[in-house]
C-alpha positions in Angstrom: 119.1 106.4 102.9 119.7 103.5 105.3 123.4 102.7 105.2 124.1 99.0 106.0 127.6 99.7 107.3 126.7 102.4 109.8 123.3 101.0 110.7 121.5 104.3 110.3 120.2 106.9 107.8 122.8 109.1 106.2 122.8 111.5 103.2 123.0 109.4 100.1 124.8 111.8 97.8 127.8 114.0 98.5 126.9 116.5 95.7 126.8 116.6 91.9 126.9 114.3 90.2 125.2 111.8 92.5 126.6 108.4 91.6 125.3 104.8 92.1 126.5 101.4 91.1 123.9 98.6 91.2 124.7 95.0 90.9 122.9 93.5 87.9 121.5 90.2 86.8 123.1 86.9 85.8 121.0 86.4 82.7 119.9 82.8 82.8 116.2 83.2 83.6 113.5 85.7 83.2 113.0 88.7 85.4 111.1 87.8 88.6 109.3 90.1 91.1 112.4 90.1 93.4 114.5 91.6 90.5 111.7 94.1 89.8 111.5 95.2 93.4 115.3 95.7 93.6 115.6 97.8 90.4 112.4 99.8 91.1 114.1 100.7 94.4 117.2 102.1 92.7 115.0 103.7 90.1 113.2 105.5 92.9 116.5 106.8 94.3 117.5 108.0 90.8 114.1 109.8 90.3 114.3 111.4 93.8 117.9 112.6 93.2 116.9 114.1 89.8 113.8 115.7 91.2 116.1 117.3 93.9 118.3 118.8 91.1 121.1 116.3 91.0 122.8 115.2 87.9 122.9 111.4 88.2 125.5 108.8 87.0 124.1 105.3 87.2 126.1 102.2 86.3 124.8 98.6 86.4 126.6 95.4 85.4 125.4 92.2 83.8 127.3 89.0 84.8 126.9 87.5 81.3 129.3 84.6 82.0 129.2 82.7 85.3 128.5 79.2 86.6 124.7 79.5 86.8 124.4 80.7 83.3 126.7 78.0 81.9 124.9 75.3 83.9 121.5 76.4 82.6 122.7 76.5 79.0 124.2 73.0 79.4 121.0 71.7 80.9 118.9 73.0 78.1 121.4 72.2 75.3 121.6 75.9 74.4 124.6 78.1 73.5 125.3 80.2 76.6 125.7 83.4 74.6 122.3 83.0 73.0 120.8 82.3 76.4 122.4 85.4 77.9 121.4 87.6 75.0 117.7 86.5 75.2 117.4 86.9 78.9 119.1 90.3 78.8 116.6 91.5 76.2 113.7 90.1 78.2 115.1 91.9 81.3 115.4 95.2 79.5 111.8 94.8 78.1 110.4 94.1 81.5 112.3 97.1 83.0 111.0 99.4 80.3 107.4 98.1 80.8 107.8 98.9 84.6 109.1 102.3 83.6 112.5 101.8 85.3 114.8 104.4 83.8 117.8 102.7 82.2 121.2 103.2 83.7 123.7 105.4 81.9 125.9 102.3 81.5 124.7 98.7 81.4 128.0 96.9 81.3 128.5 93.2 80.6 131.3 91.1 82.1 132.4 89.8 78.7 132.8 93.2 77.2 134.8 94.3 80.3 137.4 91.5 80.3 140.1 93.9 79.4 139.4 96.3 82.2 138.9 93.5 84.7 142.3 92.1 83.8 143.8 95.6 84.1 142.2 96.0 87.6 143.4 92.5 88.6 146.9 93.5 87.4 146.9 96.3 89.9 146.2 93.8 92.6 149.0 91.6 91.4 151.3 94.6 91.4 150.5 95.0 95.1 151.5 91.3 95.7 148.1 90.4 97.1 147.3 87.6 94.6 148.5 84.0 94.6 148.2 81.0 92.4 146.4 77.8 93.3 146.5 75.1 90.6 146.2 77.7 87.9 143.4 79.7 89.6 144.2 83.1 91.1 143.1 84.2 94.5 143.1 87.4 96.5 144.6 87.5 100.0 141.8 89.0 102.2 144.5 89.5 104.9 145.9 92.3 102.8 142.9 94.4 103.8 142.6 95.3 107.5 139.2 96.7 106.7 137.9 93.4 105.5 134.5 92.7 107.2 133.6 96.4 107.7 130.8 96.2 105.1 128.9 93.2 106.6 130.1 93.4 110.2 129.9 89.6 110.4 132.1 87.3 112.4 134.4 84.8 110.6 132.3 81.8 111.3 129.2 83.4 109.7 131.2 84.6 106.8 132.5 81.1 106.0 129.0 79.7 106.2 127.6 82.4 103.9 130.5 82.0 101.5 129.8 78.3 101.1 126.1 79.0 100.5 126.6 81.9 98.0 129.1 80.6 95.4 132.3 80.7 97.4 134.7 77.9 98.0 135.9 78.3 101.7 136.6 74.5 101.9 139.1 74.4 99.0 142.3 72.8 100.0 145.4 74.9 99.5 143.8 78.3 100.0 145.8 80.6 102.4 142.5 81.6 104.0 139.1 80.1 103.7 137.6 83.5 102.8 140.1 84.4 100.1 138.0 85.1 96.9 138.7 83.9 93.4 140.0 86.6 91.0 140.6 84.5 87.9 139.3 81.0 87.2 141.6 79.0 85.0 140.2 77.4 81.8 137.9 74.4 82.4 137.0 71.8 79.8 133.9 72.7 77.9 133.7 76.2 79.4 134.3 79.5 77.7 137.7 81.1 78.4 139.8 84.1 77.3 143.5 84.8 77.1 144.9 86.9 79.8 148.1 87.7 81.7 146.8 85.2 84.3 146.5 82.4 81.7 143.3 81.4 79.8 140.2 81.5 81.8 137.5 84.0 83.1 137.2 86.5 85.9 135.7 86.0 89.3 132.4 87.7 90.2 133.6 90.1 92.9 136.5 91.5 90.9 134.1 92.1 88.0 132.0 94.6 89.9 135.0 96.2 91.6 136.6 96.8 88.2 133.5 98.0 86.4 132.3 100.3 89.2 135.6 102.1 89.6 136.3 102.4 85.9 132.9 104.1 85.2 132.4 106.0 88.5 136.0 106.5 89.8 137.7 105.0 92.8 135.0 106.5 95.1 131.3 107.0 94.5 128.1 107.5 96.5 126.1 104.4 96.6 126.7 100.7 96.2 123.2 99.1 95.8 121.9 95.6 95.6 119.8 93.0 97.3 120.5 92.2 101.0 121.8 88.8 99.9 124.7 90.6 98.3 126.0 92.1 101.5 128.3 89.1 102.0 130.3 87.9 100.2 129.8 90.0 97.1 129.8 93.6 98.4 132.3 92.8 101.1 134.7 91.3 98.6 134.3 94.0 95.9 134.9 96.7 98.4 138.0 94.9 99.7 139.4 94.5 96.2 139.0 98.3 95.6 140.5 99.4 98.9 143.6 97.4 98.2 143.8 98.4 94.6 143.5 102.1 95.4 145.8 102.1 98.4 143.1 102.7 101.1 143.4 99.3 102.9 146.0 100.5 105.4 143.7 103.1 106.9 143.3 102.5 110.7 139.7 103.6 110.8 138.6 100.8 108.6 134.8 101.5 108.8 135.2 105.2 108.3 138.1 106.9 106.6 138.9 103.9 104.4 135.4 103.9 103.0 135.7 107.6 102.0 138.9 106.8 100.1 137.8 103.8 98.0 134.7 102.4 96.6 131.2 103.3 98.0 130.4 105.8 100.7 127.1 104.2 101.3 125.9 100.6 101.0 122.2 100.4 100.4 120.3 97.1 100.2 116.8 96.0 99.3 114.9 93.4 101.2 113.9 90.0 99.8 110.6 89.3 98.2 109.0 86.0 99.4 106.3 83.8 98.0 104.4 81.8 100.6 106.9 82.9 103.3 109.9 81.7 101.3 112.4 83.9 99.6 111.9 83.9 95.8 115.0 82.4 94.2 115.9 80.7 90.9 117.4 77.8 92.8 114.1 77.0 94.5 112.0 77.8 91.5 109.3 79.7 93.5 109.2 82.6 91.1 106.6 85.0 89.8 107.9 86.4 86.5 107.2 89.9 85.3 106.9 88.8 81.7 104.3 86.1 82.7 102.2 88.7 84.5 102.4 91.1 81.6 101.5 88.3 79.2 98.4 87.5 81.3 97.2 91.1 80.9 98.3 92.6 84.2 99.0 96.4 83.8 102.8 96.9 84.5 101.8 100.0 86.5 99.8 97.8 88.9 102.9 95.6 89.3 105.0 98.7 90.1 102.3 100.0 92.5 102.2 96.6 94.3 106.0 96.8 94.8 106.0 100.4 95.9 103.4 99.6 98.6 106.4 98.1 100.5 109.5 100.1 101.6 112.4 98.9 99.7 114.7 97.6 102.5 112.2 95.3 104.3 111.4 91.7 103.3 107.8 91.2 102.2 105.5 88.7 100.5 104.1 88.8 97.0 100.5 87.8 97.0 97.5 87.8 94.6 95.7 89.9 97.1 98.4 92.5 97.1 98.3 92.7 93.3 94.5 93.1 93.3 94.8 95.8 95.9 97.3 97.6 93.7 95.1 97.3 90.6 92.2 98.8 92.6 94.4 101.6 93.9 95.6 102.4 90.4 92.1 102.4 89.1 91.0 104.8 91.9 93.9 107.2 91.2 93.1 107.2 87.5 89.4 107.8 88.2 90.3 110.7 90.4 92.3 112.3 87.6 89.5 111.7 85.1 86.8 113.1 87.4 88.9 116.2 88.2 89.6 117.0 84.7 86.1 116.2 83.5 84.7 118.3 86.3 86.8 121.3 85.3 85.5 121.0 81.7 81.9 121.0 83.1 82.6 124.1 85.1 82.6 122.4 88.5 85.2 123.4 91.1 85.8 126.9 89.8 89.0 128.6 91.0 88.7 130.3 94.4 90.9 132.8 96.2 94.0 131.2 97.7 93.5 128.0 95.6 96.9 128.4 93.9 98.4 125.7 96.0 96.1 123.0 94.6 98.2 119.9 94.3 101.4 121.6 95.5 101.1 120.5 99.1 100.7 116.9 98.0 103.8 117.2 95.9 105.8 118.7 98.7 104.8 115.8 101.1 105.5 113.2 98.4 109.0 114.7 98.1 109.5 114.6 101.9 108.5 110.9 102.0 110.7 109.8 99.1 113.6 111.8 100.5 113.3 110.0 103.8 114.8 106.6 102.9 112.5 106.2 99.9 109.3 105.9 101.9 107.2 104.9 99.0 104.3 103.6 101.1 104.1 107.1 102.7 104.1 108.7 99.2 101.4 106.4 98.1 99.3 107.4 101.1 99.6 111.1 100.1 98.1 110.3 96.7 95.4 108.2 98.3 94.3 111.1 100.4 94.3 113.4 97.3 92.2 110.9 95.3 89.7 110.5 98.2 89.2 114.2 98.3 89.0 114.5 94.5 86.3 111.8 94.4 84.3 113.3 97.2 82.6 115.8 94.9 82.5 119.5 94.1 81.9 120.4 97.7 85.3 119.2 98.7 88.0 121.9 99.3 90.3 119.7 97.2 88.1 120.5 94.2 89.5 124.0 94.0 91.3 124.2 90.6 90.6 120.5 90.1 92.3 120.2 86.7 95.4 121.9 87.9 95.6 119.8 91.0 95.1 116.6 89.0 97.8 117.6 86.5 100.3 118.4 89.2 99.7 115.3 91.2 99.7 113.1 88.0 103.0 114.6 86.9 104.5 114.1 90.3 103.3 110.5 90.5 104.9 110.0 87.1 108.2 111.7 87.9 108.7 110.5 91.5 106.9 107.1 91.6 107.3 106.2 87.9 103.5 105.4 87.7 101.7 106.6 84.6 98.2 107.7 85.2 
């Protein structure tokens, strides 16, 4: 997998079990194609790991209390808990339709308040937190490795922090980039009692606490969209390094990463619509539920997404969806023709035909093992389908039913597409 920190491809898993933490949704709107692309990417990694023989432990959070959720609920005059519940269920329904395997643990922030407070208490015990008008902040200066995930300069970090939910301009902070750990109770907003006073947790400490509780202080892959590299993944990793005593390591980008939090940081590209990144704030969204409601086969949606390698930005288009529908239809027809031909006696077994379908599977595995090269894997199946549809005279027609069965099973297992 392409590791953001090192800027190159490195083995994703150390061994068994293979472990992954993926940052989840803030449930204030329906699942859009950008979400789908991100979680299909991590689903592809999980499927590839499992196919290679790994046991997999997969944890994903849900930020079910946060400013965007509360703002949407207030705008619509809806209870924030009902909004969160409805959108979480819609997300789960969309993921199931897209055949995204559920994580072993889907963990909400609200249900994790106790462990987040406990984790924050560890930071407090290391004297790296401070109070500002009742709010609690983390001293990023306590971590010499701060910045090792994103590799950004301070000016760029401050700019991105302001754009992505941070408060670098708040008066009284010791450092503009110090992240919020606990937000004191605000009028009209939900709050919970804690050793830091009534309030609710910050976003970055939420993921640091959940990831390390369910996967341990160190795990294989931290996954998320590229817009999470900074500040979210930078801050969560920094919290964990300090909490688990790895922040003092001189080799900040190397040895410290091996001691706390993720060994690899893997990020998906952004999906655009008309050249502009899909985002809830802009409202330029294509919703999975709307596509499903209009009769689009979820397998065509998944096919359209897998036509692009996960870590590159790309554009969702009607033409791309139509191409995916045609591709899906061609694959299904190839399976149908192959199995029907076998029943009719066409393509009888020939000497040396035992490898029918197996070479395609081997190449698909190679492609997916190489940084989840799903476009390359799709091309393998395209070639098989072309040969299968070429007629009985094609060499690929040897043992056609067996070949179709093997390829269909591999497409199901590796690519998550049901033929």
